[in-house]
Chimera marker file (.cmm) of the C-alpha trace (Angstrom):
<marker_set name="trace">
<marker id="1" x="121.165" y="97.211" z="80.177" r="1" g="1" b="0" radius="0.5"/>
<marker id="2" x="119.028" y="98.000" z="83.195" r="1" g="1" b="0" radius="0.5"/>
<marker id="3" x="116.302" y="100.645" z="83.173" r="1" g="1" b="0" radius="0.5"/>
<marker id="4" x="114.700" y="102.438" z="86.097" r="1" g="1" b="0" radius="0.5"/>
<marker id="5" x="111.647" y="104.692" z="85.751" r="1" g="1" b="0" radius="0.5"/>
<marker id="6" x="111.089" y="107.380" z="88.392" r="1" g="1" b="0" radius="0.5"/>
<marker id="7" x="108.009" y="109.548" z="88.856" r="1" g="1" b="0" radius="0.5"/>
<marker id="8" x="109.267" y="113.041" z="89.747" r="1" g="1" b="0" radius="0.5"/>
<marker id="9" x="105.941" y="114.776" z="90.242" r="1" g="1" b="0" radius="0.5"/>
<marker id="10" x="102.270" y="114.637" z="89.364" r="1" g="1" b="0" radius="0.5"/>
<marker id="11" x="99.675" y="117.301" z="88.719" r="1" g="1" b="0" radius="0.5"/>
<marker id="12" x="96.317" y="116.663" z="90.371" r="1" g="1" b="0" radius="0.5"/>
<marker id="13" x="93.022" y="118.228" z="89.248" r="1" g="1" b="0" radius="0.5"/>
<marker id="14" x="90.489" y="119.618" z="91.702" r="1" g="1" b="0" radius="0.5"/>
<marker id="15" x="88.531" y="116.354" z="91.566" r="1" g="1" b="0" radius="0.5"/>
<marker id="16" x="91.532" y="114.446" z="92.981" r="1" g="1" b="0" radius="0.5"/>
<marker id="17" x="92.590" y="112.849" z="89.663" r="1" g="1" b="0" radius="0.5"/>
<marker id="18" x="96.142" y="112.781" z="88.360" r="1" g="1" b="0" radius="0.5"/>
<marker id="19" x="96.172" y="114.614" z="85.033" r="1" g="1" b="0" radius="0.5"/>
<marker id="20" x="99.894" y="115.012" z="84.297" r="1" g="1" b="0" radius="0.5"/>
<marker id="21" x="103.011" y="113.060" z="85.229" r="1" g="1" b="0" radius="0.5"/>
<marker id="22" x="106.686" y="114.038" z="85.002" r="1" g="1" b="0" radius="0.5"/>
<marker id="23" x="109.000" y="111.062" z="84.907" r="1" g="1" b="0" radius="0.5"/>
<marker id="24" x="112.583" y="110.088" z="84.147" r="1" g="1" b="0" radius="0.5"/>
<marker id="25" x="114.081" y="106.898" z="82.776" r="1" g="1" b="0" radius="0.5"/>
<marker id="26" x="117.670" y="106.048" z="83.685" r="1" g="1" b="0" radius="0.5"/>
<marker id="27" x="119.602" y="103.289" z="81.993" r="1" g="1" b="0" radius="0.5"/>
<marker id="28" x="122.820" y="101.740" z="83.241" r="1" g="1" b="0" radius="0.5"/>
<marker id="29" x="125.266" y="99.477" z="81.497" r="1" g="1" b="0" radius="0.5"/>
<marker id="30" x="128.239" y="98.720" z="83.665" r="1" g="1" b="0" radius="0.5"/>
<marker id="31" x="129.822" y="102.031" z="84.624" r="1" g="1" b="0" radius="0.5"/>
<marker id="32" x="127.883" y="104.006" z="81.987" r="1" g="1" b="0" radius="0.5"/>
<marker id="33" x="124.514" y="105.652" z="82.542" r="1" g="1" b="0" radius="0.5"/>
<marker id="34" x="122.132" y="107.998" z="80.768" r="1" g="1" b="0" radius="0.5"/>
<marker id="35" x="118.750" y="109.552" z="81.518" r="1" g="1" b="0" radius="0.5"/>
<marker id="36" x="115.827" y="111.108" z="79.690" r="1" g="1" b="0" radius="0.5"/>
<marker id="37" x="112.885" y="113.067" z="81.066" r="1" g="1" b="0" radius="0.5"/>
<marker id="38" x="109.284" y="112.920" z="79.899" r="1" g="1" b="0" radius="0.5"/>
<marker id="39" x="105.940" y="114.473" z="80.662" r="1" g="1" b="0" radius="0.5"/>
<marker id="40" x="102.714" y="112.585" z="80.055" r="1" g="1" b="0" radius="0.5"/>
<marker id="41" x="99.182" y="113.978" z="80.084" r="1" g="1" b="0" radius="0.5"/>
<marker id="42" x="96.724" y="111.396" z="81.349" r="1" g="1" b="0" radius="0.5"/>
<marker id="43" x="93.247" y="110.969" z="79.895" r="1" g="1" b="0" radius="0.5"/>
<marker id="44" x="90.408" y="110.420" z="82.293" r="1" g="1" b="0" radius="0.5"/>
<marker id="45" x="89.319" y="106.816" z="82.243" r="1" g="1" b="0" radius="0.5"/>
<marker id="46" x="86.516" y="104.738" z="83.664" r="1" g="1" b="0" radius="0.5"/>
<marker id="47" x="88.477" y="103.792" z="86.778" r="1" g="1" b="0" radius="0.5"/>
<marker id="48" x="88.856" y="106.268" z="89.616" r="1" g="1" b="0" radius="0.5"/>
<marker id="49" x="91.617" y="105.829" z="92.153" r="1" g="1" b="0" radius="0.5"/>
<marker id="50" x="91.851" y="108.616" z="94.740" r="1" g="1" b="0" radius="0.5"/>
<marker id="51" x="95.232" y="110.335" z="94.697" r="1" g="1" b="0" radius="0.5"/>
<marker id="52" x="95.971" y="109.217" z="98.262" r="1" g="1" b="0" radius="0.5"/>
<marker id="53" x="95.587" y="105.542" z="97.266" r="1" g="1" b="0" radius="0.5"/>
<marker id="54" x="97.458" y="105.460" z="93.966" r="1" g="1" b="0" radius="0.5"/>
<marker id="55" x="100.766" y="103.576" z="93.747" r="1" g="1" b="0" radius="0.5"/>
<marker id="56" x="103.878" y="104.344" z="91.734" r="1" g="1" b="0" radius="0.5"/>
<marker id="57" x="103.291" y="101.236" z="89.625" r="1" g="1" b="0" radius="0.5"/>
<marker id="58" x="99.732" y="102.321" z="88.775" r="1" g="1" b="0" radius="0.5"/>
<marker id="59" x="101.002" y="105.717" z="87.640" r="1" g="1" b="0" radius="0.5"/>
<marker id="60" x="103.730" y="104.078" z="85.534" r="1" g="1" b="0" radius="0.5"/>
<marker id="61" x="101.198" y="101.672" z="84.020" r="1" g="1" b="0" radius="0.5"/>
<marker id="62" x="98.996" y="104.633" z="83.030" r="1" g="1" b="0" radius="0.5"/>
<marker id="63" x="101.992" y="106.388" z="81.462" r="1" g="1" b="0" radius="0.5"/>
<marker id="64" x="103.037" y="103.253" z="79.566" r="1" g="1" b="0" radius="0.5"/>
<marker id="65" x="99.623" y="102.692" z="77.963" r="1" g="1" b="0" radius="0.5"/>
<marker id="66" x="99.816" y="103.141" z="74.174" r="1" g="1" b="0" radius="0.5"/>
<marker id="67" x="98.860" y="106.660" z="73.104" r="1" g="1" b="0" radius="0.5"/>
<marker id="68" x="97.352" y="107.046" z="69.628" r="1" g="1" b="0" radius="0.5"/>
<marker id="69" x="97.981" y="110.369" z="67.926" r="1" g="1" b="0" radius="0.5"/>
<marker id="70" x="95.978" y="111.316" z="64.827" r="1" g="1" b="0" radius="0.5"/>
<marker id="71" x="96.442" y="114.108" z="62.298" r="1" g="1" b="0" radius="0.5"/>
<marker id="72" x="95.574" y="115.018" z="58.709" r="1" g="1" b="0" radius="0.5"/>
<marker id="73" x="98.306" y="114.934" z="56.108" r="1" g="1" b="0" radius="0.5"/>
<marker id="74" x="98.788" y="117.543" z="53.409" r="1" g="1" b="0" radius="0.5"/>
<marker id="75" x="96.192" y="115.806" z="51.211" r="1" g="1" b="0" radius="0.5"/>
<marker id="76" x="93.599" y="115.768" z="54.003" r="1" g="1" b="0" radius="0.5"/>
<marker id="77" x="93.930" y="112.041" z="54.724" r="1" g="1" b="0" radius="0.5"/>
<marker id="78" x="93.770" y="111.083" z="58.376" r="1" g="1" b="0" radius="0.5"/>
<marker id="79" x="96.963" y="109.507" z="59.678" r="1" g="1" b="0" radius="0.5"/>
<marker id="80" x="97.716" y="107.982" z="63.043" r="1" g="1" b="0" radius="0.5"/>
<marker id="81" x="100.662" y="106.692" z="65.013" r="1" g="1" b="0" radius="0.5"/>
<marker id="82" x="100.913" y="104.862" z="68.301" r="1" g="1" b="0" radius="0.5"/>
<marker id="83" x="103.390" y="106.247" z="70.819" r="1" g="1" b="0" radius="0.5"/>
<marker id="84" x="104.827" y="103.838" z="73.349" r="1" g="1" b="0" radius="0.5"/>
<marker id="85" x="106.515" y="105.959" z="76.030" r="1" g="1" b="0" radius="0.5"/>
<marker id="86" x="108.321" y="103.037" z="77.662" r="1" g="1" b="0" radius="0.5"/>
<marker id="87" x="109.865" y="101.857" z="74.394" r="1" g="1" b="0" radius="0.5"/>
<marker id="88" x="110.693" y="105.409" z="73.291" r="1" g="1" b="0" radius="0.5"/>
<marker id="89" x="112.391" y="106.286" z="76.562" r="1" g="1" b="0" radius="0.5"/>
<marker id="90" x="114.414" y="103.111" z="76.825" r="1" g="1" b="0" radius="0.5"/>
<marker id="91" x="115.472" y="103.353" z="73.167" r="1" g="1" b="0" radius="0.5"/>
<marker id="92" x="116.624" y="106.933" z="73.669" r="1" g="1" b="0" radius="0.5"/>
<marker id="93" x="118.657" y="106.025" z="76.755" r="1" g="1" b="0" radius="0.5"/>
<marker id="94" x="120.154" y="102.969" z="75.026" r="1" g="1" b="0" radius="0.5"/>
<marker id="95" x="121.231" y="105.225" z="72.154" r="1" g="1" b="0" radius="0.5"/>
<marker id="96" x="122.923" y="107.643" z="74.549" r="1" g="1" b="0" radius="0.5"/>
<marker id="97" x="124.850" y="104.787" z="76.153" r="1" g="1" b="0" radius="0.5"/>
<marker id="98" x="125.794" y="103.383" z="72.735" r="1" g="1" b="0" radius="0.5"/>
<marker id="99" x="127.254" y="106.791" z="71.829" r="1" g="1" b="0" radius="0.5"/>
<marker id="100" x="129.216" y="106.799" z="75.111" r="1" g="1" b="0" radius="0.5"/>
<marker id="101" x="130.589" y="103.326" z="74.303" r="1" g="1" b="0" radius="0.5"/>
<marker id="102" x="131.567" y="104.444" z="70.792" r="1" g="1" b="0" radius="0.5"/>
<marker id="103" x="133.332" y="107.498" z="72.200" r="1" g="1" b="0" radius="0.5"/>
<marker id="104" x="135.241" y="105.327" z="74.692" r="1" g="1" b="0" radius="0.5"/>
<marker id="105" x="136.375" y="103.089" z="71.827" r="1" g="1" b="0" radius="0.5"/>
<marker id="106" x="137.378" y="106.102" z="69.699" r="1" g="1" b="0" radius="0.5"/>
<marker id="107" x="139.225" y="107.800" z="72.545" r="1" g="1" b="0" radius="0.5"/>
<marker id="108" x="140.897" y="105.059" z="74.589" r="1" g="1" b="0" radius="0.5"/>
<marker id="109" x="142.826" y="105.851" z="77.739" r="1" g="1" b="0" radius="0.5"/>
<marker id="110" x="146.517" y="106.380" z="77.201" r="1" g="1" b="0" radius="0.5"/>
<marker id="111" x="148.380" y="103.190" z="78.174" r="1" g="1" b="0" radius="0.5"/>
<marker id="112" x="151.052" y="105.083" z="80.126" r="1" g="1" b="0" radius="0.5"/>
<marker id="113" x="148.542" y="107.011" z="82.275" r="1" g="1" b="0" radius="0.5"/>
<marker id="114" x="147.118" y="105.320" z="85.336" r="1" g="1" b="0" radius="0.5"/>
<marker id="115" x="144.037" y="106.568" z="87.084" r="1" g="1" b="0" radius="0.5"/>
<link id1="1" id2="2" r="1" g="1" b="0" radius="0.2"/>
<link id1="2" id2="3" r="1" g="1" b="0" radius="0.2"/>
<link id1="3" id2="4" r="1" g="1" b="0" radius="0.2"/>
<link id1="4" id2="5" r="1" g="1" b="0" radius="0.2"/>
<link id1="5" id2="6" r="1" g="1" b="0" radius="0.2"/>
<link id1="6" id2="7" r="1" g="1" b="0" radius="0.2"/>
<link id1="7" id2="8" r="1" g="1" b="0" radius="0.2"/>
<link id1="8" id2="9" r="1" g="1" b="0" radius="0.2"/>
<link id1="9" id2="10" r="1" g="1" b="0" radius="0.2"/>
<link id1="10" id2="11" r="1" g="1" b="0" radius="0.2"/>
<link id1="11" id2="12" r="1" g="1" b="0" radius="0.2"/>
<link id1="12" id2="13" r="1" g="1" b="0" radius="0.2"/>
<link id1="13" id2="14" r="1" g="1" b="0" radius="0.2"/>
<link id1="14" id2="15" r="1" g="1" b="0" radius="0.2"/>
<link id1="15" id2="16" r="1" g="1" b="0" radius="0.2"/>
<link id1="16" id2="17" r="1" g="1" b="0" radius="0.2"/>
<link id1="17" id2="18" r="1" g="1" b="0" radius="0.2"/>
<link id1="18" id2="19" r="1" g="1" b="0" radius="0.2"/>
<link id1="19" id2="20" r="1" g="1" b="0" radius="0.2"/>
<link id1="20" id2="21" r="1" g="1" b="0" radius="0.2"/>
<link id1="21" id2="22" r="1" g="1" b="0" radius="0.2"/>
<link id1="22" id2="23" r="1" g="1" b="0" radius="0.2"/>
<link id1="23" id2="24" r="1" g="1" b="0" radius="0.2"/>
<link id1="24" id2="25" r="1" g="1" b="0" radius="0.2"/>
<link id1="25" id2="26" r="1" g="1" b="0" radius="0.2"/>
<link id1="26" id2="27" r="1" g="1" b="0" radius="0.2"/>
<link id1="27" id2="28" r="1" g="1" b="0" radius="0.2"/>
<link id1="28" id2="29" r="1" g="1" b="0" radius="0.2"/>
<link id1="29" id2="30" r="1" g="1" b="0" radius="0.2"/>
<link id1="30" id2="31" r="1" g="1" b="0" radius="0.2"/>
<link id1="31" id2="32" r="1" g="1" b="0" radius="0.2"/>
<link id1="32" id2="33" r="1" g="1" b="0" radius="0.2"/>
<link id1="33" id2="34" r="1" g="1" b="0" radius="0.2"/>
<link id1="34" id2="35" r="1" g="1" b="0" radius="0.2"/>
<link id1="35" id2="36" r="1" g="1" b="0" radius="0.2"/>
<link id1="36" id2="37" r="1" g="1" b="0" radius="0.2"/>
<link id1="37" id2="38" r="1" g="1" b="0" radius="0.2"/>
<link id1="38" id2="39" r="1" g="1" b="0" radius="0.2"/>
<link id1="39" id2="40" r="1" g="1" b="0" radius="0.2"/>
<link id1="40" id2="41" r="1" g="1" b="0" radius="0.2"/>
<link id1="41" id2="42" r="1" g="1" b="0" radius="0.2"/>
<link id1="42" id2="43" r="1" g="1" b="0" radius="0.2"/>
<link id1="43" id2="44" r="1" g="1" b="0" radius="0.2"/>
<link id1="44" id2="45" r="1" g="1" b="0" radius="0.2"/>
<link id1="45" id2="46" r="1" g="1" b="0" radius="0.2"/>
<link id1="46" id2="47" r="1" g="1" b="0" radius="0.2"/>
<link id1="47" id2="48" r="1" g="1" b="0" radius="0.2"/>
<link id1="48" id2="49" r="1" g="1" b="0" radius="0.2"/>
<link id1="49" id2="50" r="1" g="1" b="0" radius="0.2"/>
<link id1="50" id2="51" r="1" g="1" b="0" radius="0.2"/>
<link id1="51" id2="52" r="1" g="1" b="0" radius="0.2"/>
<link id1="52" id2="53" r="1" g="1" b="0" radius="0.2"/>
<link id1="53" id2="54" r="1" g="1" b="0" radius="0.2"/>
<link id1="54" id2="55" r="1" g="1" b="0" radius="0.2"/>
<link id1="55" id2="56" r="1" g="1" b="0" radius="0.2"/>
<link id1="56" id2="57" r="1" g="1" b="0" radius="0.2"/>
<link id1="57" id2="58" r="1" g="1" b="0" radius="0.2"/>
<link id1="58" id2="59" r="1" g="1" b="0" radius="0.2"/>
<link id1="59" id2="60" r="1" g="1" b="0" radius="0.2"/>
<link id1="60" id2="61" r="1" g="1" b="0" radius="0.2"/>
<link id1="61" id2="62" r="1" g="1" b="0" radius="0.2"/>
<link id1="62" id2="63" r="1" g="1" b="0" radius="0.2"/>
<link id1="63" id2="64" r="1" g="1" b="0" radius="0.2"/>
<link id1="64" id2="65" r="1" g="1" b="0" radius="0.2"/>
<link id1="65" id2="66" r="1" g="1" b="0" radius="0.2"/>
<link id1="66" id2="67" r="1" g="1" b="0" radius="0.2"/>
<link id1="67" id2="68" r="1" g="1" b="0" radius="0.2"/>
<link id1="68" id2="69" r="1" g="1" b="0" radius="0.2"/>
<link id1="69" id2="70" r="1" g="1" b="0" radius="0.2"/>
<link id1="70" id2="71" r="1" g="1" b="0" radius="0.2"/>
<link id1="71" id2="72" r="1" g="1" b="0" radius="0.2"/>
<link id1="72" id2="73" r="1" g="1" b="0" radius="0.2"/>
<link id1="73" id2="74" r="1" g="1" b="0" radius="0.2"/>
<link id1="74" id2="75" r="1" g="1" b="0" radius="0.2"/>
<link id1="75" id2="76" r="1" g="1" b="0" radius="0.2"/>
<link id1="76" id2="77" r="1" g="1" b="0" radius="0.2"/>
<link id1="77" id2="78" r="1" g="1" b="0" radius="0.2"/>
<link id1="78" id2="79" r="1" g="1" b="0" radius="0.2"/>
<link id1="79" id2="80" r="1" g="1" b="0" radius="0.2"/>
<link id1="80" id2="81" r="1" g="1" b="0" radius="0.2"/>
<link id1="81" id2="82" r="1" g="1" b="0" radius="0.2"/>
<link id1="82" id2="83" r="1" g="1" b="0" radius="0.2"/>
<link id1="83" id2="84" r="1" g="1" b="0" radius="0.2"/>
<link id1="84" id2="85" r="1" g="1" b="0" radius="0.2"/>
<link id1="85" id2="86" r="1" g="1" b="0" radius="0.2"/>
<link id1="86" id2="87" r="1" g="1" b="0" radius="0.2"/>
<link id1="87" id2="88" r="1" g="1" b="0" radius="0.2"/>
<link id1="88" id2="89" r="1" g="1" b="0" radius="0.2"/>
<link id1="89" id2="90" r="1" g="1" b="0" radius="0.2"/>
<link id1="90" id2="91" r="1" g="1" b="0" radius="0.2"/>
<link id1="91" id2="92" r="1" g="1" b="0" radius="0.2"/>
<link id1="92" id2="93" r="1" g="1" b="0" radius="0.2"/>
<link id1="93" id2="94" r="1" g="1" b="0" radius="0.2"/>
<link id1="94" id2="95" r="1" g="1" b="0" radius="0.2"/>
<link id1="95" id2="96" r="1" g="1" b="0" radius="0.2"/>
<link id1="96" id2="97" r="1" g="1" b="0" radius="0.2"/>
<link id1="97" id2="98" r="1" g="1" b="0" radius="0.2"/>
<link id1="98" id2="99" r="1" g="1" b="0" radius="0.2"/>
<link id1="99" id2="100" r="1" g="1" b="0" radius="0.2"/>
<link id1="100" id2="101" r="1" g="1" b="0" radius="0.2"/>
<link id1="101" id2="102" r="1" g="1" b="0" radius="0.2"/>
<link id1="102" id2="103" r="1" g="1" b="0" radius="0.2"/>
<link id1="103" id2="104" r="1" g="1" b="0" radius="0.2"/>
<link id1="104" id2="105" r="1" g="1" b="0" radius="0.2"/>
<link id1="105" id2="106" r="1" g="1" b="0" radius="0.2"/>
<link id1="106" id2="107" r="1" g="1" b="0" radius="0.2"/>
<link id1="107" id2="108" r="1" g="1" b="0" radius="0.2"/>
<link id1="108" id2="109" r="1" g="1" b="0" radius="0.2"/>
<link id1="109" id2="110" r="1" g="1" b="0" radius="0.2"/>
<link id1="110" id2="111" r="1" g="1" b="0" radius="0.2"/>
<link id1="111" id2="112" r="1" g="1" b="0" radius="0.2"/>
<link id1="112" id2="113" r="1" g="1" b="0" radius="0.2"/>
<link id1="113" id2="114" r="1" g="1" b="0" radius="0.2"/>
<link id1="114" id2="115" r="1" g="1" b="0" radius="0.2"/>
</marker_set>
């Protein structure tokens, strides 16, 4: 399985910082492919890179940083989970391709029909 991440667009704040990224992951396995789209809000960090100097890889690295989400459960206890966008996206695409493979196996081409 091969994965390719593409940055579709970014939203830039008035101070020249990227604050939101729209991206797509595409997976291919032979002649099968699947894609999933994501949007990631970026948190301002200590490092400033002017928009004109940022690279695709830097934007992807920012998007792939672990994101910790916290909330309170019904009993008032604080809970947290770490979201890993790269893993989530690639797992979703792999699942789509697995379903395509299962469908191909369940619905094989008729042996007397040639394409």
